[in-house]
C-alpha positions in Angstrom: 4.6 16.7 -7.7 1.4 15.9 -5.7 -1.7 15.7 -7.9 0.1 14.6 -11.0 -1.0 11.2 -12.6 2.1 9.6 -11.2 1.6 10.6 -7.6 -1.7 10.9 -5.9 -2.6 14.1 -4.2 -3.7 13.5 -0.6 -3.6 17.1 0.4 -7.5 17.3 0.5 -7.9 14.5 2.9 -8.6 15.1 6.6 -6.5 13.6 9.3 -3.0 14.8 8.6 0.1 12.9 7.4 -0.5 9.9 9.7 -4.1 9.4 8.5 -3.0 9.9 4.9 -0.2 7.4 5.3 -2.7 4.9 6.9 -5.1 5.3 4.0 -2.5 4.7 1.3 -1.0 1.6 3.2 -4.5 0.3 3.6 -5.1 0.7 -0.2 -1.8 -1.3 -0.9 -3.0 -4.0 1.6 -6.3 -4.1 -0.2 -4.5 -4.6 -3.5 -2.5 -7.4 -2.1 -5.7 -9.1 -0.7 -7.4 -8.9 -4.0 -4.5 -10.3 -5.9 -4.1 -13.2 -3.3 -7.8 -14.1 -3.8 -7.5 -13.9 -7.6 -4.3 -16.0 -7.5 -5.8 -18.7 -5.3 -8.9 -18.9 -7.5 -6.8 -19.3 -10.6 -7.3 -22.7 -12.5 -3.7 -23.5 -11.6 -2.7 -21.4 -8.6 0.9 -20.2 -8.6 2.1 -21.0 -5.0 5.3 -18.9 -5.4 3.3 -15.8 -6.5 0.9 -16.3 -3.6 3.7 -16.4 -1.2 5.3 -13.4 -2.7 2.0 -11.5 -2.4 1.5 -12.6 1.2 5.0 -11.4 2.0 4.2 -8.0 0.4 1.0 -7.8 2.4 2.7 -8.7 5.6 5.4 -5.9 5.1 2.7 -3.4 4.4 0.8 -4.4 7.6 4.0 -4.0 9.6 4.6 -0.6 8.1 1.0 0.3 8.9 1.5 -0.8 12.5 4.5 1.4 12.6 2.4 4.4 11.8 1.0 4.4 15.3 4.2 5.8 16.7 5.5 7.6 13.6 6.2 11.3 13.7 4.7 13.5 10.9 7.9 13.3 8.8 8.0 9.5 9.0 4.3 9.3 8.2 4.8 11.5 5.1 7.7 9.3 4.0 5.7 6.2 4.4 2.8 7.7 2.5 5.1 8.7 -0.4 6.7 5.2 -0.5 3.3 3.5 -0.5 1.8 5.9 -3.1 4.7 5.1 -5.4 4.3 1.3 -4.6 0.6 1.4 -5.3 1.2 3.1 -8.6 3.7 0.4 -9.6 1.4 -2.4 -8.4 -1.5 -1.1 -10.4 0.7 -1.1 -13.6 1.8 -4.7 -13.1 
């Protein structure tokens, strides 16, 4: 249900489904960027974790690029997938 603590409510945002999807994917990319920076700055950087983070970021960027041609249903699906992903990433 949108607006519950487990799923962000994007209904108040302007721009329709495609903009909402772009915003949430951008937030996921930002999470990956912050984690990559933190992992690189760690006293003993974990190269495997850094590569995993970079792969996750690359996948998110690819999905974000796909939004340029997505119909409203696909944009809504991507928004839902990335909202759930962001929730999980923030818990980890």
